[in-house]
N, C-alpha and C positions, 0 to 999 in steps of 0.2 A: 504494500500500500504506500509506503514511504517513497519507493522508487517511482511509482506512478505520479505522485505529487511533485516530485523533483523534476521528472520529465516534463510535466505540464507547466511548471514554473519556468523552466529553462526555455521551453518553446514560446511561452508568452513574452519572455525577455527578448528572445531573438526576433520575434515578430515586431515588438515595439522598437527595437534598434533599427530594423529595416524601415519602419514607418518614419522614424526620425531622419534616417539617411535620405529617404525619398523626398521628404519635406525640405531638407537642406539643399538637395540637388535642384528642386523646383525653384526655390528662392534664389539660388545662385544663377540659374538660367534667366530668371526675370531681371536680375541685377546686370548680367552681361548684356542682355537685350537693350536695357535702358542705357547702359554705357555706350554701346555701339551707336545708338541713335543720336546721343548727345555728341559723340565724337564726329559724326557726320555733319551735324549742324555747326559745330565749333571750328571745323577746319578752315573756313574762309576767314574767321576772326583771327586765328593763329597765323595764317598767311599774311594778313594785313599787318599784324603786329611785327612780323619778321621784316616786311617791306619797310615799315616806318622806322624800325630800328636801324636797318641798313642805310636808309636815307639820312637819318640823324648822324650816323657815323661818317658818312661821306661829307655831310655839311660841316661837321666838326673838323675833319681832316683838311677840308678846303680852307676853313677859317684859319687854322694853324699855318697852312701854307701861305696864305695871304699875309699873315702877320710876319712870317719869317722873310718873305720876299720884299716887303715894304715896311720896315720897322717904324718909320715915322708916323704911320697912319694910326697905330694904337698905343704908342708910347706916351710918356708924360710931356714930351716936347711938342705937343700939337700946336701948330701955328707959328712956331719959332724956327722952323727949318732945322730942328735938331740941335740948336746951339745951347740950350739950357737944360 
């Protein structure tokens, strides 16, 4: 009688574990589906961010180039011809 109760208890535990695993897999599937749909709509925003970052970098590099090529434009000697 004790063996039958043990078998029954073990079977119930195994069935519960499988139910929990199935619920977890279903939840993960929903999460991955939502993640993929968000990634699809976020791609253009990410591309725009990369473009703006590159444009900013180019602009900053060009400004540094302009300052090094013509130092009197941005120095403290504005309007004095660089004498002071």
